[in-house]
N, C-alpha and C positions, 0 to 999 in steps of 0.2 A: 411331806413338805421337804423341800431341798434344805440342806444344812445351812447354806449361805443365806437363804431367805430368812430362816429362823434367827440367825445371828444378826442380820440387818434389823429385824423387828425388835430384838432384844436391845440393840444399840439405841434405837429410837425411843424405846420405853425408858431406858436409863437416862437419856437426855431430857425426856419429859419430867422425870422425877427430880432431876437436878434443878430444873426450872422452878420448882416449888420450894426449894430449900433456901434458907437465908444465910446459912454458914456452909461454906464448901471446904472439903479437904483439898490437899495439894493436887491429887489426880483429877478431882472434879473441877478445880479451878483451871487446870490445863485444858480439859475438854471444853469448859464453858467459854474460855477466852480464845482458844485456838493457839495459845502460846506453848512452845515446846517445853518439856521438862527442864532441860538444861538452861534455857533462857529464863524460865520462871525462877529457878534456883539462883541464878545470877541476880535477878531483880530483887529477890528477897534478901540475899546476902549483902547487897549494897543499900538496902532499905529504900529502894526506889518505889516499890509497890506496897500498899498497905496490907499488913498481915499480922497474925497473932501466933505466939508460941506459948500456950498456957502451961505446958509441962516441960518446956525447954527442948522438946524434940519435934513433935508433930507440928506442921504448919496448917493454919486455918485462915480462910479469907471470907470476909463479909461481902456478900454478893453486891450489895448496894455500893460499897466503896470500890469494888472492882469495876463496876459500871462507870462510876465517876472518874476513876483513873483512866479507863479506856477512852472516855470521851473528852479528856482534857485537850487543850490546844485546838479547839474547834476552828474550822475555817468557814467563813461566810460564803454563801453562794453569790453569784453575780446579781441575781434578783434581789437578795437580801440587802446588798450594798446599795443598789439603785433605789430601793424603796426607802432605806434610811437616809440617803442623800436627798431624795425628794421631800421627805418629812422634815428634814433639817432646813432645807431651803424654804419651805412653806412657813415654818415656825419662826424663822429669823429674817423675814422680809422687813424692810424698813420703809 
């Protein structure tokens, strides 16, 4: 097998393993979120992203909280807005 192919398969396997963990290390959180190391350090230093430092050095992230943080400030689709408007109109008829 080609070395590049082996490395790609290993990368996919690592990502699959990360998918089953509940607590992620700093590097795993970078891979999982797609956020660069420097930006993730910036977010943790300013306490913008939820994280833990149980021993005062290593950073850990709860995957559930990372997902909640990533999905904050949702934007509704045009279809969602239209269906909410229709439901409101129908329920508030006089």
